Every structure is written in structure tokens, then in C-alpha cells.
GUSE-901555 format. One record per residue: residue number from 1; residue in one letter; x, y, z of N, C-alpha, C, O, CB in turn. Coordinates in Angstrom, 1 decimal, padded with zeros to 4 digits. Glycine has a CB too. Example, Ala and Ser with C-alpha at 12.3 -4.5 7.8 and 13.67 -1.06 7.14 Angstrom:
// GUSE-901555
PT   k r     nu     nv     nw    cau    cav    caw     cu     cv     cw     ou     ov     ow    cbu    cbv    cbw
PT   1 A  013.2 -005.7  007.8  012.3 -004.5  007.8  013.2 -003.3  007.8  014.2 -003.3  008.5  011.3 -004.5  009.0
PT   2 S  012.8 -002.2  007.1  013.7 -001.1  007.1  012.9  000.0  007.9  013.4  001.1  008.0  014.1 -000.6  005.7
***
This chain:
// GUSE-901555
PT   k r     nu     nv     nw    cau    cav    caw     cu     cv     cw     ou     ov     ow    cbu    cbv    cbw
PT   1 M -052.9 -005.9 -002.1 -052.4 -007.2 -001.8 -050.9 -007.1 -001.7 -050.2 -006.5 -002.5 -052.8 -008.2 -002.9
PT   2 T -050.3 -007.7 -000.6 -048.9 -007.6 -000.3 -048.3 -009.0 -000.7 -048.9 -010.0 -000.4 -048.6 -007.3  001.2
PT   3 T -047.1 -008.9 -001.3 -046.5 -010.2 -001.6 -045.1 -010.2 -000.9 -044.5 -009.1 -000.7 -046.3 -010.4 -003.2
PT   4 T -044.7 -011.3 -000.6 -043.3 -011.4  000.0 -042.4 -011.8 -001.1 -042.7 -012.5 -002.1 -043.3 -012.5  001.1
PT   5 P -041.1 -011.4 -001.0 -040.2 -011.7 -002.1 -040.0 -013.2 -002.2 -040.0 -013.9 -001.2 -038.8 -011.0 -001.8
PT   6 T -039.8 -013.6 -003.4 -039.5 -015.1 -003.6 -038.1 -015.3 -003.3 -037.3 -014.4 -003.1 -039.8 -015.5 -005.1
PT   7 L -037.8 -016.6 -003.1 -036.4 -016.9 -002.7 -035.4 -016.4 -003.7 -034.3 -015.9 -003.2 -036.3 -018.5 -002.6
PT   8 P -035.5 -016.5 -005.0 -034.5 -016.0 -005.9 -034.3 -014.5 -005.7 -033.1 -014.0 -005.7 -034.9 -016.2 -007.3
PT   9 F -035.4 -013.7 -005.5 -035.2 -012.3 -005.3 -034.5 -012.0 -004.0 -033.6 -011.1 -003.9 -036.6 -011.6 -005.3
PT  10 A -034.8 -012.7 -002.9 -034.2 -012.5 -001.6 -032.7 -012.9 -001.7 -031.8 -012.2 -001.2 -034.8 -013.3 -000.5
PT  11 F -032.4 -013.9 -002.5 -031.1 -014.4 -002.7 -030.3 -013.3 -003.4 -029.1 -013.0 -003.1 -031.0 -015.7 -003.4
PT  12 A -030.9 -012.7 -004.4 -030.2 -011.7 -005.2 -029.9 -010.5 -004.3 -028.8 -009.9 -004.4 -031.1 -011.3 -006.4
PT  13 L -030.8 -010.1 -003.5 -030.6 -009.0 -002.5 -029.4 -009.3 -001.6 -028.6 -008.4 -001.3 -031.8 -008.7 -001.7
PT  14 S -029.3 -010.6 -001.2 -028.2 -010.9 -000.3 -026.8 -010.8 -001.0 -025.8 -010.7 -000.3 -028.4 -012.3  000.3
PT  15 L -026.8 -010.9 -002.3 -025.6 -010.8 -003.0 -025.1 -009.4 -003.3 -023.9 -009.2 -003.7 -025.7 -011.5 -004.4
PT  16 L -025.9 -008.4 -003.1 -025.6 -007.0 -003.3 -024.3 -006.6 -002.7 -023.4 -006.0 -003.3 -026.7 -006.1 -002.9
PT  17 P -024.1 -006.9 -001.3 -022.8 -006.4 -000.7 -021.6 -007.1 -001.4 -020.6 -006.4 -001.6 -022.8 -006.8  000.7
PT  18 L -021.7 -008.3 -001.8 -020.6 -009.0 -002.4 -020.3 -008.4 -003.8 -019.2 -008.2 -004.2 -020.9 -010.5 -002.6
PT  19 L -021.4 -008.1 -004.6 -021.2 -007.5 -005.9 -020.6 -006.1 -005.8 -019.8 -005.7 -006.6 -022.6 -007.5 -006.6
PT  20 A -021.1 -005.4 -004.8 -020.5 -004.0 -004.6 -019.0 -004.1 -004.2 -018.3 -003.3 -004.7 -021.3 -003.3 -003.4
PT  21 G -018.7 -005.1 -003.4 -017.2 -005.3 -003.1 -016.4 -005.6 -004.3 -015.3 -005.1 -004.5 -017.1 -006.3 -002.0
PT  22 A -017.0 -006.5 -005.1 -016.3 -006.9 -006.4 -016.1 -005.7 -007.3 -015.1 -005.5 -007.9 -017.0 -008.0 -007.1
PT  23 A -017.2 -004.8 -007.4 -017.1 -003.7 -008.2 -016.1 -002.7 -007.7 -015.4 -002.0 -008.5 -018.5 -003.0 -008.3
PT  24 L -016.0 -002.5 -006.4 -015.0 -001.6 -005.8 -013.6 -002.1 -006.1 -012.7 -001.4 -006.4 -015.2 -001.5 -004.3
PT  25 A -013.4 -003.4 -005.9 -012.1 -004.0 -006.2 -011.7 -003.8 -007.7 -010.6 -003.5 -008.0 -012.1 -005.5 -005.8
PT  26 R -012.7 -004.0 -008.5 -012.4 -003.8 -010.0 -012.1 -002.4 -010.2 -011.2 -002.1 -011.0 -013.6 -004.3 -010.8
PT  27 S -012.8 -001.5 -009.6 -012.6  000.0 -009.8 -011.2  000.4 -009.3 -010.6  001.1 -010.0 -013.7  000.8 -009.0
PT  28 T -010.8 -000.2 -008.2 -009.5  000.1 -007.6 -008.4 -000.4 -008.6 -007.4  000.3 -008.9 -009.3 -000.5 -006.2
PT  29 A -008.6 -001.6 -009.1 -007.6 -002.2 -010.0 -007.6 -001.3 -011.3 -006.5 -001.1 -011.8 -008.0 -003.6 -010.4
PT  30 D -008.7 -000.9 -011.8 -008.8 -000.1 -013.0 -008.0  001.2 -012.7 -007.3  001.7 -013.6 -010.2  000.2 -013.4
PT  31 Q -008.2  001.8 -011.6 -007.6  003.1 -011.2 -006.0  002.9 -011.2 -005.3  003.7 -011.6 -008.1  003.6 -009.9
PT  32 M -005.6  001.8 -010.6 -004.2  001.5 -010.5 -003.6  001.3 -011.9 -002.5  001.8 -012.1 -003.9  000.2 -009.7
PT  33 L -004.3  000.7 -012.8 -003.8  000.5 -014.2 -003.7  001.8 -014.9 -002.9  001.9 -015.9 -004.7 -000.5 -014.9
PT  34 M -004.4  002.8 -014.5 -004.3  004.1 -015.1 -003.1  004.9 -014.7 -002.7  005.9 -015.4 -005.6  005.0 -014.8
PT  35 L -002.4  004.5 -013.6 -001.2  005.2 -013.1 -000.1  004.9 -014.0  000.0  003.8 -014.7 -000.9  004.7 -011.7
PT  36 D  000.9  005.8 -014.1  002.2  005.5 -014.7  002.8  004.2 -014.1  002.7  004.1 -012.9  003.2  006.8 -014.5
PT  37 P  003.4  003.4 -014.9  003.9  002.1 -014.3  004.8  002.3 -013.1  004.8  001.5 -012.2  004.6  001.4 -015.4
PT  38 T  005.7  003.3 -013.1  006.6  003.5 -012.0  005.8  003.9 -010.8  006.1  003.4 -009.7  007.6  004.7 -012.4
PT  39 A  004.8  004.7 -010.9  004.0  005.1 -009.7  003.2  003.9 -009.2  003.0  003.7 -008.0  003.0  006.3 -010.1
PT  40 R  002.7  003.1 -010.2  001.9  001.9 -009.8  002.8  000.9 -009.0  002.4  000.4 -007.9  001.4  001.2 -011.1
PT  41 I  004.0  000.7 -009.4  005.0 -000.2 -008.7  005.2  000.4 -007.3  005.2 -000.4 -006.3  006.3 -000.4 -009.5
PT  42 E  005.5  001.7 -007.2  005.8  002.3 -005.9  004.6  002.2 -005.0  004.8  001.8 -003.8  006.2  003.7 -006.1
PT  43 Q  003.4  002.4 -005.5  002.2  002.4 -004.6  002.0  000.9 -004.1  001.7  000.7 -002.9  001.0  002.8 -005.4
PT  44 R  002.1  000.0 -005.0  001.9 -001.4 -004.6  002.9 -001.9 -003.6  002.6 -002.5 -002.6  001.9 -002.4 -005.8
PT  45 C  004.2 -001.5 -003.8  005.3 -001.9 -002.9  005.2 -001.2 -001.6  005.4 -001.8 -000.5  006.6 -001.6 -003.6
PT  46 N  004.8  000.1 -001.6  004.6  000.8 -000.3  003.5  000.2  000.5  003.6  000.0  001.7  004.3  002.3 -000.6
PT  47 A  002.4 -000.2 -000.2  001.3 -000.8  000.6  001.7 -002.2  001.1  001.4 -002.5  002.3  000.1 -001.0 -000.4
PT  48 R  002.5 -003.0  000.4  003.0 -004.2  000.9  003.9 -004.0  002.1  003.8 -004.7  003.1  003.7 -005.0 -000.3
PT  49 G  004.8 -003.0  002.0  005.7 -002.7  003.1  005.0 -002.4  004.3  005.3 -002.9  005.4  006.6 -001.6  002.7
PT  50 M  003.9 -001.5  004.3  003.2 -001.2  005.5  002.5 -002.4  006.0  002.4 -002.6  007.3  002.2 -000.1  005.2
PT  51 G  001.9 -003.2  005.2  001.2 -004.4  005.7  002.2 -005.4  006.4  001.9 -005.9  007.4  000.6 -005.1  004.5
PT  52 L  003.4 -005.6  005.8  004.3 -006.5  006.4  004.8 -005.9  007.7  004.9 -006.7  008.7  005.5 -006.7  005.5
PT  53 L  005.1 -004.6  007.8  005.6 -004.0  009.0  004.6 -004.2  010.1  004.9 -004.5  011.3  005.9 -002.6  008.8
PT  54 Q  003.3 -004.0  009.8  002.3 -004.1  010.8  002.1 -005.6  011.3  002.0 -005.8  012.5  000.9 -003.6  010.3
PT  55 R  002.2 -006.5  010.4  002.1 -007.9  010.8  003.4 -008.4  011.6  003.3 -009.2  012.5  001.9 -008.8  009.6
PT  56 E  004.6 -008.0  011.1  005.8 -008.5  011.7  006.3 -007.7  012.9  007.2 -008.2  013.6  006.8 -008.6  010.6
PT  57 H  005.8 -006.5  013.1  006.3 -005.7  014.3  005.0 -005.2  015.0  004.4 -004.2  014.7  007.2 -004.5  013.8
PT  58 K  004.6 -006.0  016.0  003.3 -005.8  016.6  003.1 -004.4  017.2  002.0 -004.0  017.3  003.2 -006.8  017.8
PT  59 G  004.2 -003.7  017.6  004.0 -002.3  018.1  003.8 -001.3  017.0  003.5 -000.1  017.4  005.2 -002.0  018.9
PT  60 L  004.0 -001.6  015.8  003.9 -000.6  014.7  002.5 -000.7  014.1  001.9 -001.7  013.9  005.0 -000.9  013.6
PT  61 H  002.0  000.5  013.7  000.8  000.7  013.0  001.0  001.7  011.9  000.6  002.8  012.0 -000.4  001.1  013.9
PT  62 P  001.7  001.3  010.8  002.1  002.2  009.7  000.9  002.9  009.1 -000.1  002.2  008.8  002.9  001.5  008.7
PT  63 D  001.0  004.2  008.8 -000.1  004.9  008.1  000.4  005.7  007.0 -000.3  006.3  006.2 -000.8  005.8  009.1
PT  64 E  001.8  005.7  006.8  002.3  006.5  005.7  003.7  006.0  005.4  004.5  005.6  006.3  002.4  008.0  006.0
PT  65 L  004.1  005.9  004.1  005.4  005.5  003.7  005.9  006.4  002.6  005.2  006.6  001.6  005.5  004.0  003.3
PT  66 V  007.1  006.9  002.7  007.7  007.8  001.7  008.9  007.0  001.2  009.9  006.9  001.9  008.1  009.2  002.2
PT  67 A  008.9  006.5  000.0  010.0  005.7 -000.6  011.2  006.5 -000.8  012.3  005.9 -000.8  009.5  005.0 -001.8
PT  68 Y  011.1  007.8 -001.1  012.3  008.6 -001.6  012.7  009.6 -000.5  013.4  010.6 -000.8  011.9  009.4 -002.8
PT  69 A  012.4  009.4  000.8  012.7  010.4  001.8  014.2  010.7  001.9  014.5  011.9  002.0  012.2  009.8  003.1
PT  70 Y  015.1  009.7  001.9  016.5  010.0  002.2  017.4  009.6  001.0  018.5  010.0  000.9  017.0  009.1  003.3
PT  71 A  016.8  009.0  000.0  017.5  008.6 -001.3  016.5  008.4 -002.4  015.4  007.9 -002.1  018.5  007.4 -001.1
PT  72 N  017.0  008.6 -003.6  016.1  008.4 -004.7  015.8  006.9 -004.9  016.7  006.1 -004.5  016.7  008.9 -006.0
PT  73 T  014.7  006.6 -005.4  014.3  005.2 -005.6  014.9  004.8 -007.0  015.1  005.7 -007.8  012.8  004.9 -005.6
PT  74 V  015.1  003.5 -007.2  015.5  003.0 -008.5  014.4  002.0 -008.9  014.2  001.0 -008.3  016.9  002.4 -008.4
PT  75 V  013.8  002.3 -010.1  012.8  001.4 -010.6  013.3  000.8 -011.9  013.6  001.5 -012.8  011.4  002.1 -010.8
PT  76 D  013.3 -000.5 -012.0  013.6 -001.2 -013.2  013.1 -002.6 -013.3  013.1 -003.3 -012.2  015.2 -001.2 -013.4
PT  77 H  012.8 -003.1 -014.4  012.3 -004.5 -014.6  011.2 -004.9 -013.7  011.3 -006.0 -013.1  013.5 -005.4 -014.5
PT  78 G  010.3 -004.0 -013.4  009.1 -004.4 -012.6  009.5 -004.4 -011.1  008.7 -005.0 -010.3  008.6 -005.7 -013.0
PT  79 G  010.5 -003.8 -010.7  010.9 -003.7 -009.3  011.3 -002.4 -008.9  011.6 -001.5 -009.7  012.0 -004.7 -009.0
PT  80 I  011.5 -002.2 -007.6  011.9 -000.9 -007.0  012.8 -001.2 -005.9  012.6 -002.1 -005.1  010.7  000.0 -006.6
PT  81 K  013.9 -000.3 -005.8  014.8 -000.3 -004.6  014.6  001.0 -004.0  014.8  002.0 -004.6  016.3 -000.6 -005.0
PT  82 A  014.3  001.0 -002.7  014.1  002.3 -001.9  015.0  002.2 -000.7  014.6  001.9  000.4  012.6  002.4 -001.5
PT  83 P  016.3  002.6 -000.9  017.3  002.5  000.2  017.1  003.6  001.2  017.7  003.4  002.3  018.7  002.5 -000.4
PT  84 G  016.4  004.6  000.9  016.2  005.7  001.8  014.8  006.0  002.1  014.4  007.2  002.2  016.9  006.9  001.3
PT  85 A  014.0  005.0  002.3  012.6  005.2  002.6  012.4  005.6  004.1  013.3  005.5  004.9  011.8  003.9  002.3
PT  86 A  011.1  006.0  004.4  010.8  006.3  005.8  009.3  005.9  005.9  008.5  006.0  005.0  010.9  007.8  006.1
PT  87 V  009.0  005.3  007.1  007.6  004.9  007.4  007.1  005.5  008.7  007.9  005.6  009.7  007.5  003.3  007.5
PT  88 R  005.9  006.0  008.7  005.3  006.6  009.9  004.4  005.7  010.6  003.6  005.0  010.0  004.5  007.9  009.5
PT  89 S  004.6  005.7  012.0  003.7  004.8  012.8  003.6  005.5  014.2  004.6  005.9  014.8  004.3  003.4  013.0
PT  90 G  002.4  005.7  014.6  002.1  006.3  015.9  002.7  007.7  016.1  003.1  008.1  017.2  002.7  005.4  017.0
PT  91 G  002.8  008.4  015.0  003.3  009.8  015.1  004.8  009.9  015.0  005.4  011.0  015.1  002.9  010.4  016.4
PT  92 D  005.5  008.8  014.9  007.0  008.8  014.7  007.3  008.3  013.3  006.6  007.4  012.7  007.7  007.9  015.8
PT  93 W  008.4  008.7  012.8  008.9  008.3  011.5  010.1  007.4  011.8  010.9  007.6  012.7  009.3  009.4  010.6
PT  94 Y  010.3  006.3  011.0  011.4  005.4  011.1  012.1  005.2  009.8  011.5  005.3  008.7  010.9  004.0  011.6
PT  95 H  013.4  005.1  009.8  014.1  004.7  008.6  013.7  003.4  008.1  013.4  002.5  008.9  015.7  004.8  008.9
PT  96 L  013.7  003.2  006.8  013.3  002.0  006.2  014.1  001.8  004.9  014.2  002.8  004.1  011.8  001.9  005.9
PT  97 S  014.5  000.7  004.6  015.1  000.4  003.3  014.4 -000.9  002.7  014.2 -001.8  003.5  016.7  000.1  003.4
PT  98 Y  014.0 -000.8  001.5  013.3 -002.0  000.9  013.6 -002.2 -000.5  014.1 -001.3 -001.3  011.8 -001.8  001.1
PT  99 S  013.4 -003.5 -000.9  013.6 -003.9 -002.3  012.3 -004.7 -002.6  011.9 -005.6 -001.8  014.9 -004.8 -002.5
PT 100 C  011.7 -004.4 -003.7  010.4 -005.0 -004.0  010.3 -005.4 -005.5  010.8 -004.6 -006.4  009.2 -004.1 -003.7
PT 101 Q  009.8 -006.6 -005.8  009.6 -007.0 -007.2  008.1 -007.2 -007.4  007.4 -007.7 -006.5  010.4 -008.3 -007.4
PT 102 T  007.6 -006.8 -008.6  006.2 -007.0 -008.9  006.1 -007.8 -010.2  007.0 -008.0 -010.9  005.5 -005.6 -009.1
PT 103 S  004.8 -008.1 -010.5  004.5 -008.8 -011.7  004.8 -007.8 -012.9  005.0 -006.6 -012.7  003.0 -009.3 -011.7
PT 104 H  004.7 -008.3 -014.1  005.0 -007.5 -015.3  004.2 -006.3 -015.3  004.7 -005.2 -015.7  004.7 -008.4 -016.5
PT 105 D  002.9 -006.3 -015.0  002.0 -005.1 -015.0  002.1 -004.3 -013.8  001.4 -003.2 -013.7  000.6 -005.6 -015.2
PT 106 G  002.9 -004.7 -012.8  003.1 -003.9 -011.6  001.9 -004.0 -010.6  001.8 -003.3 -009.6  003.2 -002.5 -011.9
PT 107 M  001.0 -004.9 -010.8 -000.2 -005.0 -010.0  000.0 -006.0 -008.8 -000.7 -005.8 -007.8 -001.4 -005.5 -010.8
PT 108 D  000.9 -006.9 -008.9  001.0 -007.9 -007.8  002.5 -007.9 -007.3  003.4 -007.9 -008.1  000.6 -009.3 -008.2
PT 109 V  002.7 -007.9 -006.0  004.0 -007.9 -005.5  004.4 -009.4 -005.4  003.7 -010.2 -004.8  004.1 -007.3 -004.0
PT 110 T  005.6 -009.7 -006.0  006.1 -011.1 -006.0  007.2 -011.4 -005.0  007.4 -012.5 -004.6  006.5 -011.5 -007.4
PT 111 A  007.9 -010.3 -004.6  009.0 -010.4 -003.6  009.1 -009.1 -002.9  009.0 -008.0 -003.5  010.3 -010.9 -004.2
PT 112 F  009.4 -009.2 -001.6  009.6 -007.9 -000.8  010.6 -008.2  000.4  010.4 -009.1  001.2  008.3 -007.4 -000.2
PT 113 D  011.7 -007.5  000.4  012.7 -007.6  001.5  012.8 -006.2  002.1  012.8 -005.2  001.3  014.0 -008.2  001.0
PT 114 Y  013.0 -006.1  003.4  013.2 -004.8  004.0  014.1 -004.8  005.2  014.3 -005.9  005.8  011.8 -004.2  004.4
PT 115 T  014.6 -003.7  005.6  015.3 -003.5  006.8  014.7 -002.2  007.5  014.7 -001.2  007.0  016.8 -003.3  006.6
PT 116 L  014.2 -002.4  008.7  013.6 -001.3  009.5  014.7 -000.7  010.4  015.4 -001.5  011.0  012.4 -001.8  010.4
PT 117 G  014.8  000.6  010.3  015.8  001.3  011.1  015.3  002.0  012.3  014.2  001.7  012.8  016.5  002.3  010.2
PT 118 S  016.0  003.0  012.7  015.7  003.7  014.0  014.7  004.8  013.7  014.4  005.2  012.6  017.0  004.2  014.6
PT 119 I  014.3  005.4  014.8  013.4  006.6  014.7  014.1  007.8  014.2  015.3  008.0  014.5  012.8  006.9  016.2
PT 120 I  013.4  008.5  013.3  014.0  009.7  012.7  013.7  010.9  013.6  012.5  011.1  013.9  013.5  009.9  011.3
PT 121 P  014.7  011.7  014.0  014.5  012.9  014.8  013.6  013.9  014.1  013.7  014.1  012.9  015.8  013.5  015.2
PT 122 K  012.7  014.5  014.9  011.7  015.5  014.3  012.4  016.6  013.6  011.9  017.2  012.6  010.9  016.0  015.4
PT 123 G  013.6  017.0  014.0  014.4  018.0  013.3  014.7  017.7  011.9  015.0  018.6  011.1  015.6  018.3  014.1
PT 124 E  014.6  016.5  011.5  014.9  016.1  010.1  013.7  016.0  009.2  013.8  015.9  008.0  015.7  014.8  010.1
PT 125 W  012.5  016.0  009.8  011.3  015.7  009.0  011.1  016.6  007.8  010.9  016.2  006.7  010.2  015.8  009.9
PT 126 D  011.2  018.0  008.0  010.9  018.9  007.0  011.8  018.7  005.7  011.3  018.8  004.6  011.0  020.3  007.5
PT 127 A  013.0  018.5  006.0  014.0  018.3  004.9  013.8  017.0  004.1  014.4  016.9  003.0  015.4  018.4  005.5
PT 128 H  013.0  016.1  004.6  012.8  014.8  003.9  011.4  014.5  003.6  011.0  013.3  003.5  013.4  013.7  004.8
PT 129 Y  010.5  015.5  003.5  009.1  015.4  003.1  008.3  014.6  004.1  007.4  013.9  003.7  009.1  014.8  001.7
PT 130 L  008.7  014.6  005.4  008.0  013.8  006.4  007.1  014.7  007.1  007.5  015.7  007.7  009.0  013.1  007.3
PT 131 V  005.8  014.4  007.2  004.8  015.3  007.8  004.2  014.6  009.1  004.2  013.4  009.2  003.7  015.6  006.8
PT 132 A  003.8  015.5  010.0  003.2  015.0  011.2  001.8  014.5  010.9  001.2  014.9  009.9  003.1  016.1  012.3
PT 133 P  001.3  013.5  011.7  000.0  013.0  011.4 -001.1  014.0  011.6 -002.3  013.7  011.4 -000.3  011.7  012.3
***
């Protein structure tokens, strides 16, 4: 005898992708909380920077950001200043300077300001930890 799933069972099955997504988000958050606070702030701010650049500069598709490429970063009070950052898009690296503020735990970006600069010549890449895609 074959039975068809009842509505509650079918409904529960339809929720599996949503539950899996929530578990993945929770897992990512848990992993971020395991990072050193300085690394967590830098990772969150780098991700925000790449997202903003992609939205605000239609020709850019950032896939990598190095906060310390041309100058050391300064992290204090839940924020980071990266005056010598570099961002890669379409196989080219660009100068970038940013300032970012996060929540107390470093998980949420509360403010982000940046200045996008010119293309970095390939001859400078190796000296500044910049790699080809």
C-alpha cells in the first residue's frame, strides 16, 4: 500500500532549504566568532569594501582585497584604518584606502568610508603581496 505524504510532512520538506541556509549562516557566524577579534574586524570590513565597490562602481567586480598592501592597518576600538589597501578586479589591482567601524563584537559593519585609487602597475605586485588571479 502506498501513501502520499500528508500536508505537514510536505510542508516540513519544503522548509529544508531554508533550515539549511540558516544553519550555514549560523555556522559562518560561529566560525567568524572563533577568529581573533582583529582578524574578524578586518575580514568583515574587507567584505563590506568589496561589496560597496561592486555596487558603486559598475565596471568593478572585486574578488580580493589586501588591507595591508602598502601600509600597516591600524585596528582600535572596533574599527580599522587601512590607508594602503589594494583591491583586485578583472585581473587588475587598484589602490584603496578605507576606514571601517564595526559593532563591539566585530560582526557587523556600522560605518565604512573609502577612496578608490588608480591601477597598480604589475611590477609592484610581488613587493606588496598582490597575486594574479
